[in-house]
C-alpha positions as CSV (number, residue, x, y, z in Angstrom):
1,M,-4.5,-26.5,-11.7
2,T,-3.9,-30.6,-11.4
3,F,-1.0,-32.4,-9.3
4,E,0.9,-32.7,-11.5
5,E,0.7,-28.8,-12.4
6,A,1.5,-28.1,-9.1
7,K,4.4,-30.7,-8.7
8,A,5.8,-29.3,-11.9
9,K,5.6,-25.4,-10.4
10,L,7.5,-26.2,-7.3
11,A,9.7,-28.7,-9.1
12,K,10.9,-25.3,-10.9
13,Y,11.9,-23.3,-8.0
14,N,13.2,-26.2,-6.1
15,Q,10.4,-26.1,-3.8
16,E,8.9,-29.9,-3.5
17,Q,9.2,-30.2,0.0
18,L,5.7,-28.7,0.5
19,L,4.0,-31.6,-0.5
20,K,5.8,-33.7,1.6
21,Y,2.6,-34.7,3.5
22,Y,0.2,-34.4,0.6
23,D,-0.4,-38.1,1.2
24,Q,-1.7,-37.6,4.9
25,L,-4.9,-34.6,3.9
26,S,-7.6,-34.9,3.6
27,D,-9.7,-34.4,-0.3
28,E,-10.4,-30.8,1.0
29,G,-7.2,-30.5,2.3
30,K,-5.1,-31.7,-0.9
31,A,-7.6,-29.3,-3.0
32,D,-6.8,-26.7,-0.8
33,L,-2.6,-27.2,-0.9
34,I,-2.8,-26.8,-4.4
35,A,-5.0,-24.5,-4.5
36,Q,-2.4,-22.3,-2.7
37,I,0.5,-23.8,-4.4
38,E,-1.4,-22.1,-7.8
39,Q,-2.3,-18.3,-6.0
40,T,1.1,-18.1,-4.6
41,D,4.1,-16.4,-5.9
42,F,7.0,-18.2,-6.2
43,S,8.7,-15.6,-8.0
44,V,9.8,-13.9,-5.5
45,L,12.1,-16.5,-4.6
46,T,14.6,-15.8,-7.8
47,A,13.9,-11.8,-8.0
48,K,17.0,-9.2,-6.9
49,T,16.7,-8.4,-3.2
50,F,16.8,-4.6,-1.9
51,E,20.9,-3.6,-1.3
52,N,21.1,-0.2,0.1
53,E,23.9,0.6,-2.4
54,D,26.3,3.5,-2.7
55,N,23.4,5.9,-4.4
56,K,23.9,9.2,-4.9
57,I,21.4,11.1,-3.2
58,T,20.4,15.0,-4.0
59,P,17.7,17.1,-2.9
60,I,14.6,17.3,-4.4
61,K,12.2,20.4,-4.7
62,A,8.3,19.9,-4.5
63,L,5.7,21.9,-5.1
64,T,4.8,23.8,-1.8
65,V,1.7,24.6,-0.3
66,A,2.3,28.6,-1.6
67,E,3.0,27.8,-5.2
68,I,-0.4,25.2,-5.0
69,E,-2.8,28.0,-3.8
70,K,-1.4,30.2,-7.3
71,E,-2.9,27.7,-9.3
72,A,-5.2,25.6,-7.1
73,E,-8.3,27.5,-9.1
74,E,-7.4,26.1,-12.6
75,D,-5.7,22.6,-11.0
76,K,-8.9,21.9,-9.6
77,K,-11.2,22.5,-12.7
78,V,-9.0,20.2,-14.8
79,G,-8.5,17.6,-11.9
80,L,-12.4,17.6,-11.2
81,E,-13.1,16.9,-15.2
82,Y,-10.5,14.7,-15.1
83,I,-13.0,12.6,-12.3
84,R,-16.3,13.4,-14.1
85,Q,-15.1,11.7,-16.8
86,G,-14.0,8.8,-15.2
87,K,-10.5,8.6,-15.4
88,V,-9.5,9.0,-12.1
89,A,-9.6,5.6,-9.7
90,I,-9.3,5.1,-6.2
91,L,-7.4,2.3,-4.3
92,L,-7.7,1.5,-1.4
93,L,-4.9,-0.5,1.0
94,A,-6.9,-2.0,3.0
95,G,-4.9,-5.5,3.8
96,G,-3.5,-4.4,8.0
97,M,-5.5,-6.0,10.9
98,G,-6.1,-3.7,14.1
99,T,-3.6,-6.1,16.0
100,R,-1.5,-3.2,17.2
101,L,-5.0,-1.7,18.4
102,G,-6.1,-4.5,20.1
103,S,-8.5,-5.4,17.2
104,D,-8.5,-8.5,15.7
105,N,-10.6,-6.9,13.1
106,P,-10.0,-5.7,9.9
107,K,-7.8,-2.2,10.8
108,G,-10.1,0.0,8.5
109,M,-13.3,-1.2,11.5
110,Y,-11.6,0.4,14.3
111,N,-13.8,2.6,16.3
112,I,-12.6,5.9,16.8
113,G,-15.4,7.7,17.8
114,E,-15.2,9.5,21.0
115,T,-19.2,10.1,21.2
116,K,-20.6,7.6,18.4
117,E,-19.4,5.1,15.8
118,L,-16.8,5.9,13.7
119,S,-14.6,3.8,11.8
120,I,-11.4,4.9,9.9
121,F,-13.2,3.4,7.0
122,E,-16.0,5.8,8.0
123,C,-13.5,8.7,7.9
124,Q,-12.1,7.8,4.6
125,F,-15.3,7.8,2.8
126,Q,-16.8,10.7,3.9
127,N,-13.0,12.4,2.8
128,I,-13.6,10.5,-0.7
129,M,-17.9,11.5,-0.6
130,K,-16.9,15.5,-1.2
131,V,-15.4,14.6,-4.0
132,V,-18.3,13.0,-5.2
133,N,-20.4,15.8,-4.4
134,E,-18.5,18.3,-5.7
135,A,-17.6,16.5,-9.2
136,G,-21.1,14.9,-9.8
137,A,-19.5,11.0,-10.3
138,Y,-18.2,8.2,-8.4
139,P,-14.9,7.3,-9.5
140,Y,-14.1,3.6,-9.8
141,F,-13.0,2.3,-6.4
142,F,-11.1,-0.5,-6.1
143,I,-10.4,-1.9,-1.9
144,M,-7.2,-4.7,-2.0
145,T,-7.8,-6.8,1.0
146,S,-5.7,-9.6,2.9
147,P,-6.9,-13.6,2.3
148,K,-7.0,-12.3,6.2
149,N,-9.6,-9.6,6.3
150,D,-11.2,-10.2,2.8
151,A,-14.6,-11.6,3.8
152,K,-14.7,-9.6,7.2
153,T,-14.2,-6.3,5.2
154,R,-16.6,-6.7,2.6
155,A,-19.4,-7.6,5.3
156,Y,-18.7,-4.4,6.8
157,L,-18.7,-2.4,4.4
158,K,-22.1,-4.1,2.5
159,E,-23.9,-3.8,6.0
160,K,-22.5,0.0,6.4
161,N,-24.1,0.4,2.7
162,Y,-20.5,1.3,1.9
163,F,-21.3,4.9,3.8
164,G,-23.2,6.1,1.0
165,Y,-21.1,5.3,-2.1
166,D,-22.4,3.5,-5.2
167,A,-21.7,0.1,-4.9
168,N,-21.5,-0.3,-8.3
169,K,-18.3,1.0,-8.9
170,I,-16.5,-0.5,-6.2
171,K,-14.3,-3.9,-7.0
172,F,-12.8,-5.6,-4.1
173,F,-9.3,-8.4,-4.7
174,I,-7.2,-10.0,-3.1
175,Q,-3.5,-8.9,-2.0
176,S,-1.1,-11.6,-4.0
177,M,0.9,-13.8,-1.2
178,A,4.6,-14.3,-1.0
179,P,6.0,-17.8,-0.1
180,I,8.3,-17.7,3.6
181,V,11.2,-19.2,3.6
182,D,13.7,-20.6,5.8
183,M,17.4,-19.4,6.4
184,N,18.8,-22.1,3.6
185,G,15.6,-20.8,1.0
186,K,13.6,-23.4,1.9
187,V,9.9,-22.4,1.9
188,L,8.1,-23.2,5.0
189,L,5.1,-25.2,5.9
190,E,2.9,-23.7,8.8
191,D,1.0,-27.2,9.1
192,K,1.0,-30.1,7.0
193,G,-1.6,-28.6,4.2
194,Q,-0.7,-24.9,5.2
195,I,2.3,-23.1,3.0
196,A,4.2,-20.1,5.1
197,L,2.7,-16.8,3.3
198,S,2.7,-13.3,4.0
199,P,1.3,-10.1,2.0
200,N,3.9,-9.7,-1.0
201,G,3.8,-5.8,0.0
202,N,2.1,-2.6,-0.9
203,G,4.3,-2.5,-4.1
204,G,2.2,-5.1,-5.5
205,W,-1.2,-3.2,-5.3
206,F,-1.2,-3.4,-9.3
207,S,0.0,-6.7,-10.1
208,S,-2.1,-8.6,-7.6
209,L,-5.3,-6.4,-9.4
210,A,-3.8,-7.4,-12.7
211,N,-4.3,-11.2,-11.0
212,A,-7.5,-10.9,-10.2
213,G,-8.3,-10.1,-13.4
214,L,-9.9,-6.2,-13.0
215,L,-7.2,-4.9,-15.9
216,P,-10.5,-4.6,-18.6
217,I,-12.5,-2.4,-16.4
218,V,-9.3,-0.1,-16.4
219,E,-8.9,-0.1,-20.4
220,E,-12.6,-0.5,-21.3
221,T,-13.8,2.6,-18.8
222,G,-10.6,4.7,-19.7
223,I,-8.9,5.0,-16.5
224,E,-5.3,7.0,-16.5
225,Y,-5.2,7.9,-12.8
226,F,-4.7,5.6,-9.9
227,N,-4.6,7.4,-6.4
228,I,-3.3,4.9,-3.9
229,Y,-3.5,5.3,-0.1
230,A,-3.5,3.7,2.8
231,V,-5.8,2.8,5.4
232,D,-4.5,4.1,8.5
233,N,-4.4,7.7,7.9
234,V,-8.3,9.5,8.4
235,L,-7.3,12.9,6.9
236,Q,-6.1,11.4,4.1
237,S,-7.5,13.7,1.4
238,I,-8.1,11.4,-2.0
239,A,-8.9,11.7,-5.4
240,D,-8.1,15.8,-4.4
241,P,-8.6,17.0,-7.4
242,I,-6.6,19.7,-7.0
243,F,-3.5,17.3,-6.8
244,V,-4.8,15.6,-10.1
245,G,-4.9,19.0,-11.9
246,A,-1.8,19.7,-11.0
247,T,-0.2,16.5,-11.8
248,V,-1.8,16.4,-15.4
249,R,-1.5,19.7,-16.0
250,R,2.3,19.6,-15.6
251,G,2.9,16.6,-17.4
252,Y,3.8,13.8,-14.8
253,P,3.3,10.9,-14.9
254,C,3.3,10.2,-10.7
255,G,2.6,12.2,-8.0
256,A,3.3,12.1,-4.3
257,K,2.2,14.0,-1.6
258,V,4.8,15.0,0.7
259,I,4.3,17.5,4.6
260,K,7.0,18.6,6.3
261,K,8.5,16.7,8.4
262,A,8.1,17.5,12.3
263,Y,12.1,16.2,13.3
264,P,14.7,15.4,11.1
265,E,14.5,11.3,12.7
266,E,10.6,11.4,11.7
267,G,10.0,8.1,10.2
268,L,8.5,9.0,7.0
269,G,10.3,8.1,3.7
270,V,11.8,11.2,2.2
271,M,11.3,12.3,-1.3
272,C,14.9,13.1,-3.5
273,Y,17.0,12.3,-6.0
274,L,18.1,8.7,-6.1
275,N,21.1,8.6,-9.1
276,N,19.1,11.7,-10.8
277,Q,15.6,9.9,-10.5
278,P,12.7,11.4,-8.4
279,A,12.6,8.7,-6.1
280,V,11.7,8.2,-2.1
281,V,14.5,6.7,-0.1
282,E,13.1,5.3,3.4
283,Y,14.1,7.2,6.6
284,Y,17.1,4.6,7.7
285,E,18.3,4.7,4.4
286,L,19.5,8.2,4.9
287,S,23.1,8.6,6.7
288,D,23.1,11.3,9.6
289,E,25.1,13.9,6.9
290,L,22.3,13.9,4.7
291,R,19.7,13.5,7.4
292,Y,20.4,16.8,9.3
293,A,22.0,18.5,6.1
294,K,20.6,22.2,5.7
295,G,20.5,24.9,2.8
296,E,21.3,27.9,2.7
297,D,18.1,28.8,3.7
298,G,19.0,27.2,7.1
299,E,16.2,24.5,6.2
300,Y,16.7,20.6,6.0
301,L,17.4,19.7,2.5
302,Y,15.8,16.5,3.2
303,Y,12.6,17.2,4.9
304,Y,9.5,16.0,2.7
305,G,8.3,13.1,3.7
306,V,5.8,11.2,1.9
307,I,2.6,10.0,3.6
308,L,1.4,7.2,1.2
309,N,-0.9,9.3,-1.1
310,Y,0.2,8.9,-5.3
311,L,-1.3,9.3,-8.2
312,F,-0.1,6.9,-10.7
313,G,-0.4,7.6,-14.4
314,V,-1.7,3.9,-16.0
315,K,0.0,4.1,-19.4
316,E,3.4,3.9,-16.8
317,L,2.0,1.2,-14.8
318,M,1.4,-1.0,-17.6
319,T,4.5,-0.4,-18.6
320,I,5.9,-1.7,-15.2
321,L,3.6,-4.6,-14.6
322,D,6.1,-7.7,-15.6
323,A,9.2,-5.4,-14.0
324,D,11.4,-6.7,-11.6
325,F,11.2,-4.9,-8.5
326,P,13.4,-5.2,-5.7
327,M,12.5,-7.4,-3.4
328,H,12.4,-5.9,0.4
329,K,13.1,-8.9,3.0
330,A,12.4,-8.7,6.5
331,F,14.0,-11.8,9.1
332,K,10.8,-12.2,11.2
333,K,9.7,-15.0,13.4
334,C,7.4,-17.6,11.6
335,A,5.6,-21.0,13.1
336,Y,7.1,-23.6,11.1
337,I,6.5,-27.8,10.9
338,N,10.3,-29.2,11.6
339,E,11.4,-32.4,10.3
340,N,10.0,-34.6,12.5
341,D,7.0,-33.5,11.7
342,E,6.4,-31.0,14.8
343,I,5.2,-28.0,14.9
344,V,7.5,-25.3,16.2
345,K,6.4,-21.8,17.4
346,Q,9.0,-19.6,17.3
347,T,10.2,-16.4,19.8
348,E,12.6,-15.3,18.1
349,P,12.6,-14.7,13.8
350,N,13.8,-17.4,12.1
351,A,12.5,-16.8,8.3
352,Y,12.1,-14.6,5.4
353,K,9.2,-12.2,4.6
354,F,9.9,-11.1,1.1
355,E,7.2,-7.5,0.0
356,T,7.8,-5.1,-2.5
357,L,6.9,-1.2,-1.9
358,A,5.0,1.3,-3.2
359,T,7.9,3.7,-3.0
360,D,10.3,1.3,-5.3
361,M,7.3,2.2,-8.0
362,V,8.1,6.1,-7.9
363,K,11.6,5.1,-9.3
364,L,9.9,3.1,-12.2
365,M,7.4,6.2,-13.1
366,N,10.4,8.1,-14.8
367,N,9.2,11.3,-13.1
368,C,7.0,12.4,-9.6
369,L,5.8,15.8,-8.7
370,P,6.2,16.0,-5.2
371,F,2.6,17.9,-3.9
372,E,3.0,19.8,-0.9
373,V,0.5,19.0,1.9
374,T,-0.5,20.7,5.5
375,R,0.1,17.7,7.8
376,E,-2.2,19.5,9.8
377,K,-4.8,18.7,7.8
378,E,-4.0,15.6,5.8
379,F,-1.6,13.6,7.9
380,A,-3.2,11.8,11.2
381,P,-2.1,7.9,11.0
382,V,-3.5,5.3,13.4
383,K,-0.8,3.4,14.1
384,N,-1.0,2.9,17.8
385,L,-2.8,2.9,20.2
386,T,-1.9,6.2,22.4
387,G,1.2,8.1,21.9
388,K,2.2,9.0,18.9
389,D,0.4,8.6,15.7
390,S,-2.2,6.8,17.9
391,V,-5.9,6.9,18.4
392,D,-5.5,9.7,20.4
393,S,-3.7,12.2,18.2
394,A,-6.1,11.4,15.2
395,R,-9.0,12.2,17.4
396,E,-7.2,15.5,18.1
397,L,-6.4,15.5,14.5
398,L,-9.9,15.2,13.7
399,K,-11.6,17.7,16.3
400,L,-8.9,20.5,14.7
401,N,-10.3,19.7,11.2
402,G,-13.9,21.0,13.0
403,R,-14.8,16.5,12.4
404,E,-17.7,15.8,14.7
405,I,-16.3,12.3,16.7
């Protein structure tokens, strides 16, 4: 991208202020700023933002653990065949850092072992290798990193020889970034040559993959489904053939693994019907009336929580690639350079970050199969150092499942 092209792109969104210090930069700094402008998705500035409207929310029935067991053999047979034929790809959302765990490394590198080194990445690769060995095939494995952790993630996994996974089937790409704006809608500069940016949310994984030029692999190899999952759950069952088979056999374009919430207030998005459409509603979007509502059997009506393990059909993904995703705005603190050319470090929120959510993709899939799993077997998130959803609780759950740590 040339300077004139960058200027024209900024003008389209009324953000020419980002070139204010261009002439003061070194040649290298100028090239870097132009590259940032080229790579940044400014369209989020004009996208519609999410609004919690007066929506009609009704309960949805999940395929329960008991129902799954009845047809598990046939579902597994179909799922394994899809995996052998290369119709299922794995996609890891690995852009997070281990900051809340006291680490400056990518979150997946965090060691949760007690008597040996055992990273979060290794736990998940071990889970995947069980399926690889059973199917006798390596699915394509896409790993979405962030600009902040990409180099370390690649180097670490290469050093570990991808924990036995076929390196030829692993493809890295960097999550697209979205600009951070002040309260007047102007994109901030963190420094004279650095645009204030943040990852565009886990709902942007498919567009980021496309922007990275990886769609030809999807098209040429006949991938029909993506199993996406989050890096922080060490018990994720990935490319689960029963999950794949159940979704395929029942003709669903999308599947979502769900667990019964431990209590109504638990911070998990819930599967339900939103205006008669299968969707995920975030826990903070439920009214108390719905949160505590019970059916005739005495069970909570909205207790199937998602664990960020989804199966998305490629055909449907292609139709929503350019869809107008709702942007979620989060009010955060962000360092910026002010009108006096001074870098200001914020202690209070002062800017808006934009992100899309994978949960919003479910709404665009037309239909979704809620697939219940046992939380003690498949849900051990590592969000905190101690306490709830922590390194400690994940270790205990790993041991409960017979894993040596």
